Backbone bond lengths (Angstrom), bond angles and torsions (degrees), N, CA, C in turn:
res aa  C-N    CA-C-N  psi(-1)  N-CA   C-N-CA  omega(-1)  CA-C   N-CA-C  phi
1 M - - - 1.476 - - 1.637 105.39 -
2 T 1.144 120.20 -31.67 1.423 121.55 178.49 1.503 111.62 -68.51
3 R 1.309 120.54 -39.90 1.352 121.83 172.71 1.554 118.67 -63.10
4 L 1.381 109.17 -37.16 1.440 113.80 171.59 1.544 117.73 -60.10
5 A 1.275 112.05 -45.12 1.518 122.48 -175.16 1.711 102.03 -66.01
6 A 1.273 114.73 -45.60 1.530 116.90 -177.68 1.422 110.99 -60.23
7 S 1.366 118.26 -45.46 1.437 125.22 -178.44 1.545 107.60 -65.61
8 A 1.254 119.87 -42.91 1.524 121.05 176.60 1.521 112.45 -61.35
9 I 1.319 119.14 -40.58 1.381 120.81 -178.71 1.522 110.18 -72.81
10 G 1.368 120.49 -36.03 1.420 126.88 179.29 1.590 109.02 -63.52
11 L 1.297 114.18 -44.18 1.543 123.51 -178.80 1.569 106.82 -65.38
12 A 1.381 115.03 -47.20 1.551 118.06 178.10 1.509 108.76 -58.93
13 V 1.368 120.83 -46.83 1.433 117.10 -173.96 1.561 110.01 -69.11
14 L 1.356 112.73 -38.62 1.531 115.74 173.68 1.512 117.04 -57.21
15 G 1.374 111.46 -39.81 1.442 116.10 -179.04 1.508 112.33 -70.18
16 L 1.310 115.38 -33.93 1.509 122.06 -179.39 1.455 111.66 -69.27
17 T 1.328 118.64 -43.85 1.390 122.50 178.01 1.546 114.38 -67.08
18 A 1.332 113.50 -36.26 1.525 121.11 179.22 1.477 109.79 -68.14
19 S 1.349 117.51 -40.87 1.455 116.67 -176.75 1.560 107.81 -74.25
20 A 1.381 120.04 -30.83 1.432 119.90 -178.96 1.483 106.66 -74.21
21 A 1.265 123.28 -29.55 1.395 120.63 178.56 1.462 116.57 -75.73
22 F 1.318 114.72 -32.50 1.432 120.60 173.39 1.583 116.53 -73.89
23 S 1.315 117.97 -30.08 1.360 124.77 175.17 1.409 122.13 -80.28
24 A 1.306 115.79 -20.83 1.519 123.41 -176.08 1.583 104.88 -77.37
25 P 1.448 113.00 136.92 1.399 115.73 177.29 1.558 113.59 -70.13
26 E 1.231 118.86 147.93 1.405 121.78 -176.09 1.605 109.36 -73.68
27 T 1.302 116.82 126.41 1.475 118.72 -178.34 1.470 112.30 -100.28
28 R 1.308 120.51 -3.89 1.451 120.94 179.63 1.538 111.30 -67.66
29 P 1.285 116.20 134.53 1.472 117.15 179.19 1.520 109.65 -71.90
30 A 1.340 115.22 152.74 1.366 125.47 174.10 1.426 116.67 -55.47
31 S 1.285 126.94 129.49 1.498 121.37 -174.80 1.537 103.35 -83.84
32 P 1.363 114.67 149.98 1.444 122.06 -175.16 1.509 109.16 -73.29
33 A 1.300 117.41 155.85 1.554 119.60 -179.21 1.512 105.38 -64.50
34 P 1.391 113.77 153.15 1.474 121.05 171.66 1.400 114.83 -54.78
35 A 1.358 120.89 150.78 1.397 124.31 -179.64 1.548 110.83 -58.33
36 S 1.339 116.13 -38.84 1.429 117.25 177.07 1.609 117.50 -57.90
37 A 1.320 111.22 -33.54 1.388 117.80 177.08 1.486 115.08 -75.38
38 R 1.369 117.22 -28.55 1.373 122.59 -171.30 1.551 108.99 -76.65
39 Q 1.374 116.54 -42.67 1.408 123.00 -178.58 1.446 116.89 -132.51
40 S 1.342 111.68 68.25 1.421 120.48 171.50 1.431 116.13 -77.11
41 V 1.343 118.41 144.98 1.397 128.43 -177.17 1.560 112.41 -131.49
42 M 1.292 114.01 136.67 1.481 117.31 178.90 1.530 109.44 -124.98
43 I 1.336 118.50 151.05 1.387 120.60 171.92 1.420 108.71 -85.35
44 C 1.407 115.26 124.71 1.479 120.87 -174.17 1.567 106.65 -127.99
45 E 1.254 113.00 147.10 1.494 122.12 169.45 1.589 105.23 -80.25
46 T 1.291 111.03 166.08 1.511 112.23 -177.01 1.594 105.63 -109.23
47 D 1.288 122.72 12.16 1.362 126.50 176.04 1.555 114.79 -74.23
48 A 1.393 118.37 162.02 1.471 117.54 -176.39 1.461 116.04 -70.05
49 A 1.368 117.46 -29.43 1.454 118.44 178.44 1.610 109.42 -68.39
50 T 1.214 114.86 -33.37 1.542 116.81 178.81 1.594 109.43 -67.68
51 R 1.332 112.88 -45.42 1.400 117.71 177.30 1.481 115.59 -55.32
52 R 1.364 110.96 -46.59 1.547 117.00 177.96 1.478 113.72 -62.41
53 A 1.330 116.66 -40.67 1.463 121.84 175.58 1.512 111.40 -62.49
54 Y 1.292 121.44 -44.71 1.397 126.61 179.59 1.474 109.75 -65.21
55 Q 1.343 121.89 -41.36 1.462 123.71 179.27 1.591 104.73 -65.74
56 R 1.201 119.51 -48.77 1.497 122.54 -177.21 1.631 107.71 -56.82
57 E 1.271 118.37 -41.65 1.492 118.42 -170.03 1.569 106.03 -83.00
58 H 1.365 119.98 -34.35 1.453 119.20 -172.25 1.518 113.40 -108.69
59 G 1.268 113.32 -21.28 1.571 118.30 178.68 1.494 113.67 87.89
60 V 1.278 120.41 8.72 1.445 126.41 176.27 1.537 111.34 -144.33
61 Q 1.350 114.92 157.07 1.444 120.53 174.51 1.567 115.86 -60.27
62 P 1.245 125.16 135.77 1.421 123.09 175.78 1.432 114.77 -54.50
63 V 1.370 123.09 140.62 1.448 131.44 174.81 1.537 106.52 -112.74
64 F 1.302 116.55 116.20 1.344 118.34 -178.37 1.632 107.44 -94.82
65 V 1.381 113.66 139.45 1.431 126.23 178.07 1.449 112.47 -123.05
66 T 1.300 116.58 158.85 1.424 123.70 172.97 1.447 107.53 -94.09
67 A 1.306 120.51 171.13 1.347 128.27 176.92 1.580 115.60 -61.40
68 R 1.421 108.09 -40.40 1.390 118.82 176.57 1.626 113.85 -64.87
69 E 1.352 110.25 -42.35 1.500 115.04 175.82 1.596 111.53 -65.56
70 A 1.347 117.54 -36.01 1.451 114.52 179.82 1.422 112.24 -73.11
71 I 1.399 123.57 -32.37 1.326 125.03 178.23 1.536 113.53 -70.58
72 Q 1.404 116.25 -37.42 1.414 120.65 170.91 1.586 114.47 -64.02
73 A 1.336 116.02 -34.94 1.460 116.81 -176.57 1.524 105.52 -74.10
74 R 1.300 120.72 -32.00 1.520 123.87 173.45 1.524 109.26 -60.35
75 R 1.329 117.43 -47.81 1.457 124.38 -176.13 1.585 105.18 -60.43
76 D 1.370 116.42 -44.19 1.426 120.27 -172.71 1.476 114.08 -75.28
77 G 1.436 117.82 -16.16 1.358 124.79 -174.42 1.539 116.84 75.59
78 E 1.378 110.89 24.59 1.457 119.29 -178.61 1.429 112.24 -69.68
79 A 1.330 121.43 135.03 1.516 128.87 -175.81 1.497 107.47 -105.65
80 W 1.367 117.49 134.91 1.400 118.54 175.32 1.513 113.26 -114.82
81 D 1.265 124.10 138.97 1.383 127.29 -177.65 1.541 110.87 -74.90
82 A 1.285 117.79 -33.89 1.493 123.79 177.15 1.519 109.72 -123.32
83 P 1.210 121.22 152.56 1.524 123.69 177.59 1.608 107.02 -61.15
84 R 1.248 110.95 145.37 1.524 117.10 174.46 1.540 105.09 -91.93
85 C 1.389 111.56 161.55 1.489 117.57 -175.39 1.522 107.64 -109.66
86 M 1.329 114.88 149.96 1.473 122.34 176.52 1.567 108.05 -139.84
87 T 1.339 115.37 151.53 1.396 116.06 174.30 1.505 110.12 -77.84
88 E 1.154 123.35 169.87 1.550 127.69 178.37 1.504 109.18 -57.39
89 R 1.292 112.55 -45.73 1.503 114.20 -176.42 1.511 112.31 -68.14
90 E 1.409 116.89 -40.42 1.540 112.75 174.00 1.467 111.25 -65.22
91 Y 1.328 121.15 -38.01 1.407 118.25 177.77 1.519 114.51 -57.26
92 A 1.324 114.20 -42.96 1.412 120.52 179.34 1.638 108.05 -58.19
93 R 1.252 117.55 -44.57 1.466 126.78 173.99 1.523 110.07 -53.30
94 L 1.330 117.77 -47.41 1.416 124.38 -177.43 1.562 109.95 -66.17
95 V 1.326 118.04 -44.29 1.486 120.98 174.86 1.457 114.37 -64.18
96 A 1.338 116.19 -40.84 1.435 119.94 179.80 1.480 111.37 -67.63
97 T 1.373 122.95 -35.31 1.409 123.61 172.07 1.463 115.45 -61.94
98 T 1.392 114.52 -47.04 1.424 115.52 -178.40 1.540 114.02 -70.44
99 Q 1.345 119.48 -28.92 1.449 121.52 174.10 1.581 110.59 -68.18
100 T 1.384 113.43 -41.97 1.457 116.36 179.77 1.582 111.47 -59.74
101 R 1.352 112.00 -42.86 1.508 110.46 -179.36 1.533 115.47 -76.56
102 A 1.356 113.92 -20.95 1.529 118.32 175.08 1.554 109.34 -70.54
103 G 1.371 117.05 -32.89 1.356 124.78 -177.22 1.561 112.69 -72.12
104 L 1.327 114.61 -28.14 1.485 118.17 -176.30 1.491 105.20 -79.37
């Protein structure tokens, strides 16, 4: 009889704590978006067809940035709704800059 009472009390306590945990609102703040999502960069051509395709996919005109501007935006924590565009040459500069810093 004692085992049955102890089991019943244990299950009741477990049920109450579980229901309280599931009914309590979550107080943890939302985590920020990953860095890759905040400042994504694409290699884009500057011709009209590429601009139309970019606008069709993202809903806005492409914004071209330099490697220096992209690095500064990352430092400032700037978030972009749509990826920014870079020419191939600027992208090569961006990659070279990050590889040089990683090597140090």
